[in-house]
C-alpha positions in Angstrom: 0.0 0.0 0.0 1.4 3.4 -1.0 1.5 6.2 1.4 -0.1 9.3 -0.1 0.7 12.7 1.2 -2.2 15.1 1.3 -0.9 18.5 0.5 -3.1 21.2 2.0 -3.1 24.3 -0.1 -4.4 27.7 1.2 -7.5 29.2 -0.2 -6.8 31.1 -3.4 -8.5 34.2 -2.1 -6.3 34.7 0.9 -2.8 34.0 -0.4 -0.6 35.1 -3.3 2.0 32.8 -4.7 5.4 34.4 -5.4 6.7 37.8 -5.9 5.1 38.2 -9.4 1.6 37.8 -8.0 2.3 40.0 -5.0 3.7 42.7 -7.3 0.7 42.6 -9.6 -1.7 42.8 -6.7 0.2 45.8 -5.1 0.8 47.4 -8.5 4.6 47.6 -7.8 7.6 46.0 -9.3 9.0 42.6 -8.2 12.1 44.5 -7.2 10.0 46.5 -4.7 8.4 43.3 -3.3 12.0 41.9 -2.9 13.1 45.1 -1.2 10.1 45.0 1.2 10.9 41.4 2.0 14.5 42.3 2.9 13.4 45.3 5.0 10.7 43.2 6.7 7.9 45.6 5.6 5.7 42.8 4.4 5.6 39.4 6.2 5.8 36.3 4.1 5.5 32.5 4.5 8.1 30.2 3.1 6.8 26.7 3.3 9.4 25.3 0.8 12.7 26.4 -0.5 11.4 28.0 -3.7 7.9 28.8 -2.6 7.0 32.2 -1.0 3.4 33.1 0.0 2.0 36.5 0.8 -1.3 37.3 2.5 -3.3 39.9 0.7 -4.2 41.6 4.0 -0.5 41.9 4.9 0.2 43.6 1.5 -2.8 46.0 2.1 -1.5 46.8 5.5 2.0 47.5 4.1 0.6 49.8 1.4 -1.4 51.7 4.1 1.9 52.7 5.7 2.8 54.6 2.6 -0.6 56.4 2.3 -0.4 60.2 2.4 -3.4 61.9 4.0 -5.1 64.7 2.0 -5.2 68.2 3.6 
């Protein structure tokens, strides 16, 4: 009998896979996402060596930090 691993994937609405999806969601470049990761501006999950997940709510929170209030 083979042992099958059940891989549990997060709901598609909550998470973004990789820097490209995160950059498209935030409307910034992938370089900016990489910089934010290095500066710990946006939290990320790294369940595997080459897989990085971002929560949409975390990206929204990071973008709110850059918001300039109108006078």
